[in-house]
N, C-alpha and C positions, 0 to 999 in steps of 0.2 A: 905206483903200486903194481905188484906183479899180478898176473892173471890167476884168480883163485881156482883151486881144483873143484871139479864137479862132484857133489855128493849124491849118491842114489837116494830116492825117496818115494813117497806115496804119490799117486796120480790124483790131481784135483782139477776142477774147472776154474779158469781165471780169465780176466780181461787183459790182454797183452797189447801194449803200445809199442809200435815198431818204428814209426817215423812221423814227423809233423805233417798234418793234413790228411793222414790215412786213418780210416776208422779203426777202432780197437778190434782185436781178434779174440773171440771167445773160443777158447781151445783147452785141450788137456795139457797140463804141465806137471812137472815133478816138484814136490816139496819135500826137502830133506828134514830129518828129525831135528828138534831143537838142540842147539849146542849149549855149552856152559853159560849159565845166566840168561837163558832164553826159554820161552814157552810157546807151545802150539795152541792156537785158538780156532775153534769152529765159528765161522762168521754167521751171525743171525741176520744182520742187516748192515749195509754200508751206504753212507750218504754221498750224493754226487755234488761236488763243490766246484766253484769257479777256478780254484787252483788246478783242478784236473783239466779244465778247459785251457788254461794258460799253457800247460804241457802239450795238449793235443794240437794247439795252434802253432807250437814252436816258439812261443813268447818267452818261455823259460827253458834253459838248456839242461836237459837231464840225459844220463846215459841210457842207451837203448840196446836191445829191447827191454821193456820193464813191465812189471805187473802194476797197474795203476790203483788208485784209491788210497785215502789217508784218513777217512772218517768211518768208524765202525764200532760194533759191539758184538760180543759173542760169549762163548763158554770155553774155559781152559780145558784142553783135552790131553796135554802131555807137558811134562816139566823137564827141562834140561838140568844138567848137574849144577849143584850149588844154588838153586833157586830157593829162596825163603820168602815167606809172607804170602805165597799163593799156593793153591791146591787144585788138583784136577776137579772140575765141576764148578769152580768159582765163575761167577758172572763178572765180565770185565768190559769196560769202555777202553778203546785203544787211543793212545796219545802219540802224536807224531813228534813229540819231544821226549824220547826216553833218556832222561838225564842220567849222567854217570854218577853224580853225587860227590865227586872228588876234585873236579877241576876248579879253577879259581872262581868262576861265575857261580857254580853250585855251592861252593863254600860260603860265598857272599849272600846266599839266599836267593839267587836268580836262576832257578832251574830252567826257565824258558829260554835262557841264553847259554845253555850248556855248550862248552867249547868242543867237546867230543862230538856231539850231535852236529854242530855247525860245520865241522871239518870232515866227517866221515859219512854219516847217514844221508844227508841231503844231496851233496854233489857226487858222492861216490856210488850211490845206488847199492850200498851193501849194508851189512849190520855192523855192530860195534867192533867185531873182531876183524873187519875188513874183507869178509867173504859173504857169499850169497847162499841162501837156501833154495833158490829157484833155479830150475833148468828146464829145457825143452829139447828133446831129441839129442841129448848129450851136450848141448851148448848152454852156457850160463845165461840166465835172465837176471835183471836187476830188480832190487826193491825200490819202491817209491816212498820217500820220507820215512823209511823204516817200518812201514805199515803194510801197503799193498792190499787194501781191504776188498778190492774187487775180485774176490776169490772165495771158494768154499771154505778153505782153511788157510791160515797164515802162521808163520813163525816170526815172533817179535821179541825184542829185548824184554825181560821181565819188568823193567821199570816203565815200559810203554804199555803194559796191560794193567789198568787201574781197577782194582776190585770194587764192586758196588753191591748194593743190597739186592737180594734175589727176587724180591717181589716187583722190581721195576721192569716194565716191558722193554726187552732188548732192542726191538726195532726203533722205538721212539728215542731212547736214550743214546742211540748211535750218534745223534746230532750233537750231543754234549762234547764229543771228542774233538770237534773242530769249531763249527759255527757258533755254538752257544758259549763255549769256553772263550773263544776269541772276542765275541761281541760283548757279553756280560763282563768279561774280564777287563776289556778296554775301558769300560765305564767305571767299574769298581776298583780295579787295581791300578791301571796305567794313569787314568785321569783323576781318580778319587773324587768323583762328583759328589757334591755336598747336598744335603737336604735343602730344598728351595732353589737350587740352581736352575738356570735356563739352558736347555739343550736342544740341538738340532742334529738330525741324523740324515746324511745324504746317501741314499741307496737303501732300498727295503727288500733286499734279498735275505738269505738266511743269516748272514752276519749282521746286517743292518737291523733286522727285526730283533735280533738278540741284543743289539745296542739299545733299541727302544725299551725292551724289557728290563735291561740293566738300569736304565735311567729311571724307569718306574719303581724298581726295587730300591733304588737309592733315594727316592723321595724328591725327584726333580719337580719343580713347580710348573714348568712348561716343557713339552717335548714335541718338537716340530719335525715331522717326517717328510722327506723330500724324495720324490721318484717321478718317473714319467709314465708309470703304469697305475691306473686307477684301482685295479684289484689289489695290488700290493699296498696301496695307500689305505684301502679299507681294512686290510689285515693289520696294518700298523695302528690304526685307530682301535681296533679290537684288542691289540696287545698293550695299549697304554699311551699312544700318541695323543696329545691334546689338540694338535693342529696338524694340517697336512698342506703340502705345496706340490702341485702338479707342474713339474718343471718342463713338461711338453707344451704348456700353455703360457707360462710366465717366466720372467727372468728370476732364477732361483735366489740370487744374492739380494735383489731388490725386495723380493717377497719375504725373505727371512728378516730383513731389516724392518719391513713393515709389520710383520707379525710380532716382533719383539723390539720395539723402538729403543729401549734402553740398552740393547746389545746382548748378544748371546754369550753365556759363560763358556760353553763348550760346543764345538761343532765336530761331529765324527764323520769322516769320509770313509764310508763302508764300501766304496766302489774301487777306488785306487786309480782312476783315470786322472791325467794331469789336470783336465778341466775341473773335476770335482775337488781335487786337492786345492787348487787355486780358489775355488768358490768357498771352501771351508775356511781358508785363511781370511778371505775378503769379508766374510760374514760375522767376524768376531766383534764383540764389544770390548770395552776397556778391561784389561786384565784377563781376557779370555784365552782359551787354548784350543787350537785345532789338533785333533787326534787322527793320525793317519792309520787306519785299520785295514782297509782294502789294499791289496798288493798290485802295483802296476806291472806292465811288461818291463823287462830289464833294460837299462840304458836310457830311460827318459828322465827329464828334469823339469821341475816346476818353477814358476817365477812368482816372486812376491817382493814387496817393498820393505826392506829391512829397517829403514828409518821409521816408517809408520809402525812397524811391529815393535820396535824399541820404545818409541814415544808412548805407545798405548800399553806398554808392559804386557804384551801378548806373547804367546809361546806356540811352538809347533812340536808335538810329541809323536814319536813313532811307537806303535803298539804291536809287538810281536807275540802272537798267541795269547793276547789279553794279559800278558805278564802273569800268567797263572802258575801256580805250583800244582801240577796235575794230580799228584797223590792226595792233596788236600782239597783242591777246588772242585775236581770232577765229582767225587762223592757228594759234596755239598750241593752242587747244582742238581744232581739226581734227586737229592732229598727235597729241594725246592720244588721240583716237578711233581714228586709224589705227594707233597703237601698242598698242591694246587696253586702255588705262588708263581710258578714258571710254566708257561704254556708252550709245549713242544708240538702238540698235535696240530695246531693251526698253521705251523710252519711246514708241514709235510704235504706236498702237492699230490704225490702219487707213490705207489709201491709197484715196482717192476721186478720180474725175475732177473737174475744175473745175465742171462742171455740177451737181455734188452739194454745192456749198458750203453751202447752207442746211441740208441733212441733217447735214453735219459739225458745223455750229454747234449744231443741235438736240441732237446726241449729246453735245457738250461741256456744254451747259446742263443736260442730264439726268444728268450724271455717268457717262455710258456710255463715255467715252474719256479717254485721257491726252492724246496729241497725234495728230490726224489730219492726214495730208499730202494736199493737193490737188495733183494732177498734171495737166499740160496735154496731154501726149502729143504736143506739137508742137515740142519743142526741136530745134535744128539738129543735123546729123550730128556735129559736133564735141563736142556735149554727151554723146553716147551713151557715150563712154569713161568718163564719171564718173557714170553712173547705176547704181543698185544692180543687181548681177548681172553687170556688165560688167568691172569692174576686178579683182575678186577679190584686191585688194591688202592689205586690212586684216588684220593679224595677230590671230588668235584667241588671246588670252592671258587668264589669270585676272585679275579686277579686284583690284589690290593697292594 
Protein backbone atom coordinates (compact mmCIF):
# COMPACT_ATOMS: atom_id res chain seq x y z
CA UNK A 1 0.00 0.00 0.00
CA UNK A 2 1.40 3.41 -0.93
CA UNK A 3 1.92 6.06 1.72
CA UNK A 4 -1.34 8.04 2.02
CA UNK A 5 -1.26 11.78 1.56
CA UNK A 6 -1.74 13.96 4.64
CA UNK A 7 -4.99 15.87 4.80
CA UNK A 8 -5.23 19.09 6.82
CA UNK A 9 -7.67 19.09 9.72
CA UNK A 10 -8.82 20.39 13.08
CA UNK A 11 -6.64 20.11 16.20
CA UNK A 12 -7.82 17.69 18.91
CA UNK A 13 -6.27 16.03 21.95
CA UNK A 14 -5.53 12.34 21.64
CA UNK A 15 -3.55 9.48 23.22
CA UNK A 16 -0.82 8.41 20.79
CA UNK A 17 0.96 5.05 20.97
CA UNK A 18 4.50 5.30 19.62
CA UNK A 19 6.23 2.02 20.49
CA UNK A 20 5.77 -1.05 22.72
CA UNK A 21 6.66 -0.43 26.34
CA UNK A 22 6.46 3.35 26.07
CA UNK A 23 3.64 5.28 27.76
CA UNK A 24 1.00 6.80 25.52
CA UNK A 25 1.52 10.47 24.71
CA UNK A 26 -1.38 12.84 25.32
CA UNK A 27 -0.86 15.47 22.68
CA UNK A 28 -2.43 17.70 20.07
CA UNK A 29 -3.00 16.01 16.72
CA UNK A 30 -4.82 16.89 13.53
CA UNK A 31 -8.05 15.22 12.50
CA UNK A 32 -9.14 15.64 8.88
CA UNK A 33 -12.79 16.03 7.92
CA UNK A 34 -14.78 12.86 7.21
CA UNK A 35 -14.50 11.49 3.70
CA UNK A 36 -17.10 9.68 1.65
CA UNK A 37 -19.09 7.26 3.78
CA UNK A 38 -17.57 8.55 7.04
CA UNK A 39 -18.72 10.56 10.05
CA UNK A 40 -17.06 12.70 12.69
CA UNK A 41 -17.99 11.93 16.30
CA UNK A 42 -17.33 13.96 19.46
CA UNK A 43 -16.32 11.38 22.06
CA UNK A 44 -18.21 11.50 25.36
CA UNK A 45 -16.42 8.51 26.90
CA UNK A 46 -14.02 5.75 25.90
CA UNK A 47 -13.53 2.46 27.71
CA UNK A 48 -10.06 1.13 28.51
CA UNK A 49 -9.79 -2.50 27.40
CA UNK A 50 -7.25 -5.34 27.65
CA UNK A 51 -6.87 -5.20 23.86
CA UNK A 52 -5.29 -1.78 24.32
CA UNK A 53 -2.87 -3.38 26.80
CA UNK A 54 -1.90 -6.07 24.27
CA UNK A 55 -0.89 -3.28 21.90
CA UNK A 56 0.95 -1.31 24.57
CA UNK A 57 2.98 -4.39 25.57
CA UNK A 58 3.85 -5.25 21.97
CA UNK A 59 1.91 -8.53 22.09
CA UNK A 60 -0.05 -7.52 19.00
CA UNK A 61 1.65 -5.98 16.01
CA UNK A 62 0.04 -2.70 14.93
CA UNK A 63 1.46 0.09 12.76
CA UNK A 64 2.82 3.06 14.72
CA UNK A 65 2.37 5.78 15.68
CA UNK A 66 -1.34 5.28 16.28
CA UNK A 67 -4.19 6.85 18.22
CA UNK A 68 -5.38 4.15 20.62
CA UNK A 69 -8.84 3.16 21.84
CA UNK A 70 -11.62 1.10 20.30
CA UNK A 71 -14.53 1.33 22.75
CA UNK A 72 -16.50 4.54 22.94
CA UNK A 73 -19.66 6.56 22.48
CA UNK A 74 -20.44 10.12 21.48
CA UNK A 75 -22.37 12.47 19.24
CA UNK A 76 -22.18 12.79 15.45
CA UNK A 77 -20.81 16.25 14.59
CA UNK A 78 -20.21 16.02 10.83
CA UNK A 79 -21.16 13.80 7.88
CA UNK A 80 -19.07 12.86 4.87
CA UNK A 81 -20.50 12.57 1.39
CA UNK A 82 -22.98 9.78 0.74
CA UNK A 83 -23.82 9.05 4.38
CA UNK A 84 -27.40 7.95 4.95
CA UNK A 85 -29.12 6.77 8.11
CA UNK A 86 -27.21 9.16 10.38
CA UNK A 87 -27.63 12.85 11.15
CA UNK A 88 -25.61 15.46 12.98
CA UNK A 89 -26.62 15.26 16.65
CA UNK A 90 -27.27 11.51 16.64
CA UNK A 91 -26.01 9.64 19.69
CA UNK A 92 -23.86 6.68 18.68
CA UNK A 93 -21.90 3.79 20.10
CA UNK A 94 -18.75 3.05 18.12
CA UNK A 95 -18.14 -0.42 16.72
CA UNK A 96 -14.67 -1.65 15.77
CA UNK A 97 -16.24 -3.81 13.07
CA UNK A 98 -17.54 -1.27 10.52
CA UNK A 99 -18.77 -3.93 8.12
CA UNK A 100 -18.87 -3.17 4.41
CA UNK A 101 -22.16 -4.98 3.76
CA UNK A 102 -21.03 -6.35 0.39
CA UNK A 103 -18.25 -8.93 0.97
CA UNK A 104 -19.04 -12.65 1.11
CA UNK A 105 -19.14 -12.77 4.91
CA UNK A 106 -21.49 -9.80 5.12
CA UNK A 107 -23.75 -11.30 2.46
CA UNK A 108 -23.89 -14.52 4.50
CA UNK A 109 -25.08 -12.56 7.53
CA UNK A 110 -21.74 -12.54 9.37
CA UNK A 111 -20.86 -8.85 9.66
CA UNK A 112 -18.51 -9.57 12.57
CA UNK A 113 -16.29 -11.40 10.07
CA UNK A 114 -16.34 -8.67 7.40
CA UNK A 115 -13.48 -9.35 4.99
CA UNK A 116 -12.83 -5.66 4.31
CA UNK A 117 -12.42 -4.92 8.01
CA UNK A 118 -10.16 -7.94 8.45
CA UNK A 119 -7.77 -6.90 5.68
CA UNK A 120 -7.77 -3.08 5.91
CA UNK A 121 -8.90 -1.57 9.19
CA UNK A 122 -7.14 -3.79 11.73
CA UNK A 123 -3.67 -4.50 10.29
CA UNK A 124 -3.41 -1.43 8.09
CA UNK A 125 -4.21 1.21 10.66
CA UNK A 126 -6.30 3.08 8.11
CA UNK A 127 -9.95 3.51 7.19
CA UNK A 128 -11.84 1.65 4.49
CA UNK A 129 -10.43 3.77 1.65
CA UNK A 130 -6.87 2.90 2.71
CA UNK A 131 -6.01 6.35 4.12
CA UNK A 132 -5.84 7.96 7.55
CA UNK A 133 -7.58 11.03 8.97
CA UNK A 134 -4.92 11.44 11.66
CA UNK A 135 -1.65 13.39 11.44
CA UNK A 136 0.79 15.16 13.72
CA UNK A 137 3.27 17.80 12.62
CA UNK A 138 2.66 16.86 9.00
CA UNK A 139 3.27 13.14 9.53
CA UNK A 140 0.60 10.46 9.30
CA UNK A 141 -0.78 8.76 12.40
CA UNK A 142 -2.61 5.44 12.21
CA UNK A 143 -6.10 4.52 13.33
CA UNK A 144 -6.59 1.67 15.80
CA UNK A 145 -9.29 -0.80 14.78
CA UNK A 146 -10.97 1.93 12.79
CA UNK A 147 -12.02 3.75 15.98
CA UNK A 148 -9.18 5.47 17.95
CA UNK A 149 -11.56 6.50 20.72
CA UNK A 150 -8.85 7.87 23.05
CA UNK A 151 -9.39 11.31 21.55
CA UNK A 152 -11.71 14.29 21.79
CA UNK A 153 -13.11 13.62 18.31
CA UNK A 154 -12.74 10.82 15.79
CA UNK A 155 -13.59 10.07 12.17
CA UNK A 156 -14.98 6.59 11.60
CA UNK A 157 -16.80 4.71 8.84
CA UNK A 158 -20.51 5.43 9.05
CA UNK A 159 -21.20 1.71 9.56
CA UNK A 160 -19.00 1.87 12.67
CA UNK A 161 -21.19 4.54 14.31
CA UNK A 162 -24.33 2.80 15.56
CA UNK A 163 -27.22 5.12 16.37
CA UNK A 164 -28.81 4.59 19.79
CA UNK A 165 -31.62 6.19 21.79
CA UNK A 166 -30.88 9.71 23.05
CA UNK A 167 -31.91 9.15 26.66
CA UNK A 168 -29.15 6.59 27.28
CA UNK A 169 -26.15 7.98 29.22
CA UNK A 170 -23.28 8.11 26.74
CA UNK A 171 -20.57 7.38 29.27
CA UNK A 172 -22.02 4.08 30.51
CA UNK A 173 -23.11 2.78 27.10
CA UNK A 174 -19.58 3.23 25.75
CA UNK A 175 -18.95 -0.23 27.21
CA UNK A 176 -21.50 -1.76 24.85
CA UNK A 177 -19.21 -1.14 21.86
CA UNK A 178 -16.70 -3.78 22.93
CA UNK A 179 -16.88 -5.51 26.33
CA UNK A 180 -20.64 -5.96 26.54
CA UNK A 181 -21.22 -6.83 22.89
CA UNK A 182 -18.34 -9.32 23.05
CA UNK A 183 -19.36 -11.00 26.31
CA UNK A 184 -23.14 -11.07 25.99
CA UNK A 185 -22.83 -11.89 22.30
CA UNK A 186 -20.52 -14.84 22.99
CA UNK A 187 -23.21 -16.36 25.20
CA UNK A 188 -26.28 -15.58 23.14
CA UNK A 189 -24.93 -15.67 19.57
CA UNK A 190 -21.76 -17.77 19.41
CA UNK A 191 -22.70 -20.43 21.95
CA UNK A 192 -26.49 -20.12 21.95
CA UNK A 193 -26.75 -20.99 25.63
CA UNK A 194 -30.08 -22.62 26.38
CA UNK A 195 -32.44 -22.09 29.30
CA UNK A 196 -31.31 -24.35 32.14
CA UNK A 197 -27.76 -24.84 30.85
CA UNK A 198 -24.78 -24.87 33.21
CA UNK A 199 -22.11 -22.25 32.53
CA UNK A 200 -18.71 -21.23 33.85
CA UNK A 201 -16.87 -18.02 33.07
CA UNK A 202 -13.11 -17.86 33.59
CA UNK A 203 -12.03 -14.26 34.14
CA UNK A 204 -14.25 -11.54 35.60
CA UNK A 205 -13.05 -8.43 33.84
CA UNK A 206 -15.33 -6.38 31.61
CA UNK A 207 -15.81 -9.14 29.03
CA UNK A 208 -16.15 -11.92 31.60
CA UNK A 209 -18.75 -10.03 33.62
CA UNK A 210 -20.63 -9.45 30.39
CA UNK A 211 -20.54 -13.22 29.80
CA UNK A 212 -21.98 -13.68 33.29
CA UNK A 213 -24.79 -11.28 32.49
CA UNK A 214 -25.37 -12.92 29.13
CA UNK A 215 -25.74 -16.30 30.85
CA UNK A 216 -28.21 -14.81 33.33
CA UNK A 217 -30.23 -13.26 30.51
CA UNK A 218 -30.21 -16.62 28.69
CA UNK A 219 -31.70 -18.39 31.72
CA UNK A 220 -28.70 -20.56 32.68
CA UNK A 221 -29.38 -22.63 35.81
CA UNK A 222 -25.82 -22.43 37.17
CA UNK A 223 -23.28 -19.69 36.46
CA UNK A 224 -19.87 -20.28 38.04
CA UNK A 225 -17.50 -17.31 37.95
CA UNK A 226 -13.75 -17.94 38.23
CA UNK A 227 -11.12 -15.33 39.05
CA UNK A 228 -8.19 -14.68 41.39
CA UNK A 229 -9.61 -11.36 42.63
CA UNK A 230 -12.21 -11.53 45.40
CA UNK A 231 -13.65 -8.10 44.57
CA UNK A 232 -14.30 -9.16 40.97
CA UNK A 233 -15.94 -12.34 42.22
CA UNK A 234 -18.25 -10.28 44.44
CA UNK A 235 -19.21 -8.19 41.42
CA UNK A 236 -19.86 -11.39 39.45
CA UNK A 237 -22.24 -12.54 42.20
CA UNK A 238 -24.04 -9.21 42.04
CA UNK A 239 -24.40 -9.52 38.25
CA UNK A 240 -25.83 -13.03 38.30
CA UNK A 241 -23.21 -15.68 39.14
CA UNK A 242 -24.67 -18.45 41.30
CA UNK A 243 -21.25 -19.74 42.42
CA UNK A 244 -17.70 -18.42 42.52
CA UNK A 245 -14.26 -20.01 42.44
CA UNK A 246 -11.20 -18.18 43.76
CA UNK A 247 -8.50 -19.62 41.51
CA UNK A 248 -5.78 -18.09 43.69
CA UNK A 249 -6.72 -20.58 46.42
CA UNK A 250 -7.86 -23.74 44.62
CA UNK A 251 -7.31 -25.63 41.40
CA UNK A 252 -9.84 -24.11 39.01
CA UNK A 253 -10.60 -27.29 37.04
CA UNK A 254 -11.12 -29.43 40.15
CA UNK A 255 -13.27 -26.72 41.72
CA UNK A 256 -15.46 -26.43 38.63
CA UNK A 257 -15.96 -30.18 38.47
CA UNK A 258 -16.85 -30.21 42.17
CA UNK A 259 -19.31 -27.34 41.74
CA UNK A 260 -21.11 -29.02 38.82
CA UNK A 261 -20.45 -32.78 39.12
CA UNK A 262 -22.60 -33.61 36.09
CA UNK A 263 -20.32 -31.46 33.95
CA UNK A 264 -20.54 -27.98 32.52
CA UNK A 265 -22.39 -27.34 29.30
CA UNK A 266 -20.40 -24.21 28.45
CA UNK A 267 -17.14 -22.75 29.74
CA UNK A 268 -16.20 -19.26 28.55
CA UNK A 269 -12.54 -18.29 28.61
CA UNK A 270 -12.78 -14.52 28.97
CA UNK A 271 -9.05 -14.06 29.60
CA UNK A 272 -7.31 -15.67 26.64
CA UNK A 273 -4.23 -17.02 28.38
CA UNK A 274 -3.12 -20.46 27.25
CA UNK A 275 -3.65 -21.82 30.76
CA UNK A 276 -7.23 -20.54 30.94
CA UNK A 277 -8.06 -21.90 27.50
CA UNK A 278 -6.79 -25.31 28.56
CA UNK A 279 -8.75 -25.05 31.83
CA UNK A 280 -11.92 -24.24 29.91
CA UNK A 281 -11.57 -27.34 27.72
CA UNK A 282 -10.64 -29.58 30.67
CA UNK A 283 -13.70 -28.47 32.67
CA UNK A 284 -16.34 -29.49 30.13
CA UNK A 285 -19.00 -32.09 30.66
CA UNK A 286 -20.38 -34.49 28.07
CA UNK A 287 -21.38 -32.58 24.93
CA UNK A 288 -20.07 -29.32 26.35
CA UNK A 289 -18.38 -26.48 24.50
CA UNK A 290 -15.46 -24.27 25.45
CA UNK A 291 -15.87 -20.76 24.05
CA UNK A 292 -12.69 -18.76 23.58
CA UNK A 293 -13.63 -15.11 24.02
CA UNK A 294 -10.51 -13.47 25.46
CA UNK A 295 -7.70 -12.93 22.97
CA UNK A 296 -4.18 -14.19 23.71
CA UNK A 297 -0.88 -12.76 22.48
CA UNK A 298 -0.13 -13.73 18.89
CA UNK A 299 1.73 -16.95 18.17
CA UNK A 300 0.75 -19.07 21.19
CA UNK A 301 -0.82 -22.52 21.02
CA UNK A 302 -2.91 -24.48 23.53
CA UNK A 303 -2.90 -28.24 24.18
CA UNK A 304 -5.87 -30.55 24.52
CA UNK A 305 -6.66 -34.24 24.09
CA UNK A 306 -8.52 -34.56 20.76
CA UNK A 307 -9.54 -38.16 21.47
CA UNK A 308 -11.21 -37.17 24.73
CA UNK A 309 -12.87 -34.25 22.99
CA UNK A 310 -14.26 -36.48 20.26
CA UNK A 311 -15.40 -39.26 22.61
CA UNK A 312 -17.26 -36.75 24.82
CA UNK A 313 -18.77 -35.01 21.81
CA UNK A 314 -17.31 -31.71 23.02
CA UNK A 315 -16.41 -28.64 21.02
CA UNK A 316 -14.18 -25.59 21.03
CA UNK A 317 -15.66 -22.37 19.65
CA UNK A 318 -13.90 -19.16 18.83
CA UNK A 319 -15.94 -16.01 19.41
CA UNK A 320 -14.98 -12.87 17.54
CA UNK A 321 -16.83 -9.77 18.80
CA UNK A 322 -19.57 -11.98 20.21
CA UNK A 323 -20.75 -12.85 16.69
CA UNK A 324 -22.81 -9.65 16.82
CA UNK A 325 -24.50 -7.68 14.11
CA UNK A 326 -23.55 -4.24 15.50
CA UNK A 327 -26.41 -2.37 13.85
CA UNK A 328 -28.98 -4.70 15.43
CA UNK A 329 -27.36 -5.92 18.64
CA UNK A 330 -25.84 -2.70 20.01
CA UNK A 331 -29.16 -0.78 20.17
CA UNK A 332 -30.78 -3.87 21.71
CA UNK A 333 -28.11 -4.06 24.43
CA UNK A 334 -28.60 -0.36 25.18
CA UNK A 335 -32.34 -1.02 25.50
CA UNK A 336 -31.63 -3.85 27.97
CA UNK A 337 -29.55 -1.45 30.05
CA UNK A 338 -32.21 1.24 30.02
CA UNK A 339 -34.85 -1.34 30.98
CA UNK A 340 -32.78 -2.35 34.02
CA UNK A 341 -32.03 -5.87 32.75
CA UNK A 342 -28.35 -5.27 31.97
CA UNK A 343 -26.09 -3.65 34.57
CA UNK A 344 -23.32 -1.51 33.10
CA UNK A 345 -22.77 0.75 36.09
CA UNK A 346 -21.36 -2.01 38.31
CA UNK A 347 -18.70 -2.70 35.69
CA UNK A 348 -17.32 0.84 35.73
CA UNK A 349 -14.45 1.18 38.19
CA UNK A 350 -13.61 4.82 37.61
CA UNK A 351 -13.90 7.80 35.32
CA UNK A 352 -10.71 9.64 34.40
CA UNK A 353 -10.00 12.56 32.07
CA UNK A 354 -8.36 11.73 28.76
CA UNK A 355 -5.07 13.15 30.07
CA UNK A 356 -4.93 10.21 32.51
CA UNK A 357 -5.10 7.51 29.83
CA UNK A 358 -1.77 5.98 30.84
CA UNK A 359 -2.80 5.82 34.49
CA UNK A 360 -5.99 4.04 33.46
CA UNK A 361 -3.97 1.53 31.42
CA UNK A 362 -1.63 1.00 34.37
CA UNK A 363 -4.61 0.33 36.66
CA UNK A 364 -5.95 -2.26 34.24
CA UNK A 365 -2.56 -3.96 33.88
CA UNK A 366 -2.22 -4.17 37.67
CA UNK A 367 -5.71 -5.62 38.10
CA UNK A 368 -6.96 -2.57 39.98
CA UNK A 369 -9.91 -1.89 37.69
CA UNK A 370 -12.68 -3.51 35.67
CA UNK A 371 -13.47 -0.79 33.15
CA UNK A 372 -12.22 2.78 33.42
CA UNK A 373 -13.93 5.40 31.29
CA UNK A 374 -11.87 8.20 29.77
CA UNK A 375 -13.92 11.35 29.39
CA UNK A 376 -13.03 14.42 27.36
CA UNK A 377 -15.22 17.02 29.01
CA UNK A 378 -15.57 18.61 25.60
CA UNK A 379 -18.68 17.08 24.09
CA UNK A 380 -21.08 19.55 22.42
CA UNK A 381 -24.22 20.77 24.17
CA UNK A 382 -26.34 18.20 22.36
CA UNK A 383 -24.43 15.40 24.06
CA UNK A 384 -25.17 16.61 27.56
CA UNK A 385 -28.69 15.19 27.53
CA UNK A 386 -27.20 11.71 27.25
CA UNK A 387 -24.35 11.92 29.74
CA UNK A 388 -24.76 10.29 33.15
CA UNK A 389 -26.68 12.36 35.62
CA UNK A 390 -28.69 14.30 33.04
CA UNK A 391 -31.32 11.95 31.67
CA UNK A 392 -32.41 10.09 34.79
CA UNK A 393 -34.31 7.85 32.38
CA UNK A 394 -32.99 4.40 33.22
CA UNK A 395 -35.43 2.32 35.21
CA UNK A 396 -33.91 0.88 38.39
CA UNK A 397 -35.13 -2.71 38.35
CA UNK A 398 -33.76 -5.93 39.83
CA UNK A 399 -31.62 -7.98 37.46
CA UNK A 400 -33.76 -10.92 36.45
